[in-house]
C-alpha positions in Angstrom: 9.5 -66.9 -27.1 12.1 -64.3 -27.6 14.3 -63.3 -24.6 12.9 -59.7 -24.8 9.3 -61.0 -24.5 10.3 -63.0 -21.4 12.0 -59.9 -19.9 8.9 -57.8 -20.5 6.7 -60.5 -18.8 9.1 -60.5 -15.8 8.9 -56.7 -15.6 5.1 -57.0 -15.5 5.3 -59.4 -12.6 7.7 -57.1 -10.8 5.2 -54.3 -11.1 2.6 -56.4 -9.3 4.8 -57.6 -6.4 3.8 -54.8 -4.0 0.2 -56.1 -4.2 1.1 -59.4 -2.5 -0.4 -60.1 0.9 2.2 -62.0 2.9 2.0 -60.8 6.5 3.0 -64.2 7.9 6.0 -65.3 5.9 7.1 -61.9 4.5 7.7 -63.8 1.2 5.9 -61.9 -1.5 5.4 -63.5 -4.9 3.9 -62.1 -8.1 3.2 -63.8 -11.5 2.4 -62.6 -15.0 0.7 -65.0 -17.3 0.8 -64.6 -21.1 -2.1 -66.2 -23.1 -1.9 -67.4 -26.6 -4.1 -64.5 -27.8 -1.7 -62.0 -26.3 -3.8 -61.1 -23.3 -2.0 -60.9 -19.9 -3.2 -61.8 -16.4 -1.3 -61.2 -13.2 -1.5 -62.7 -9.7 0.0 -62.3 -6.3 0.3 -64.7 -3.3 -2.4 -64.2 -0.7 -1.6 -65.7 2.7 -4.1 -66.6 5.4 -3.7 -67.2 9.2 -4.9 -70.7 8.4 -1.9 -71.5 6.2 -3.6 -74.2 4.1 -5.9 -71.5 2.7 -3.0 -69.5 1.3 -2.9 -69.3 -2.5 0.1 -68.9 -4.7 0.5 -66.1 -7.3 0.7 -68.5 -10.2 -2.7 -70.0 -9.5 -4.3 -66.6 -8.9 -3.1 -65.5 -12.4 -4.3 -68.8 -14.0 -7.6 -68.7 -12.3 -8.2 -65.1 -13.3 -7.5 -66.0 -16.9 -9.7 -69.1 -16.8 -12.5 -67.1 -15.2 -12.3 -64.8 -18.3 -12.5 -67.7 -20.7 -8.8 -68.2 -21.5 -7.5 -71.7 -21.8 -4.3 -71.5 -23.9 -1.2 -70.2 -22.1 2.2 -69.5 -23.6 4.3 -68.4 -20.6 4.3 -67.4 -17.0 6.9 -65.2 -15.2 7.3 -65.5 -11.4 9.2 -63.1 -9.1 9.7 -62.7 -5.4 10.9 -60.1 -2.9 13.8 -62.4 -1.8 16.6 -63.0 -4.3 18.0 -65.7 -2.1 14.8 -67.8 -2.5 13.8 -68.0 -6.2 10.1 -68.5 -6.5 10.0 -71.8 -8.4 6.3 -73.0 -8.6 5.2 -75.5 -6.0 3.8 -78.9 -7.0 0.1 -77.7 -6.9 0.9 -74.8 -9.2 2.8 -77.0 -11.6 -0.1 -79.4 -11.8 -2.6 -76.6 -12.4 -0.4 -75.2 -15.2 -0.1 -78.7 -16.8 -3.9 -78.8 -16.9 -3.7 -76.2 -19.6 -0.3 -76.4 -21.3 2.5 -78.9 -20.7 4.9 -77.0 -22.8 4.4 -73.4 -21.6 7.5 -71.5 -20.6 8.1 -70.9 -16.9 10.4 -67.9 -16.3 11.7 -67.4 -12.7 13.7 -64.4 -11.6 16.7 -65.5 -9.5 19.6 -63.5 -8.1 21.6 -64.7 -11.2 19.0 -63.5 -13.6 16.0 -65.0 -15.4 15.9 -68.8 -15.6 13.5 -70.4 -18.1 12.1 -73.9 -18.3 9.4 -75.7 -20.2 6.8 -76.8 -17.8 7.2 -80.5 -18.8 10.8 -80.2 -17.5 9.6 -79.0 -14.1 6.7 -81.6 -14.0 7.5 -84.5 -16.4 4.8 -86.8 -15.1 1.8 -84.6 -14.5 -1.4 -86.3 -13.4 -4.0 -86.5 -16.2 -6.8 -88.6 -17.6 -5.3 -89.0 -21.1 -5.3 -92.6 -22.4 
């Protein structure tokens, strides 16, 4: 992916940040997911008083895409409302991403700029049933 494409994906995520529901932590996160066919899906974190029921922005975006029949993902951009705490994906989100694409680009907005990784760098030993 070109740097300009990643920056556009980050901007799309930034535009969704205000939709996050984070009344308990105050830590809002938004994600923008680019599919192989060029379609785009967004998600925000949704907290719950029963913390275990909270869902991350990355999984919201992926589940929206999957529910629309998408299975091939190129990149995901993740942003938060706190530049001191970059929103790197949690283990559950990394595993869900790996279900669909081990080499997708993960772009995270940090206070120093946009940092990119291939998913297999963030989760080198994902769980799978491959032989």
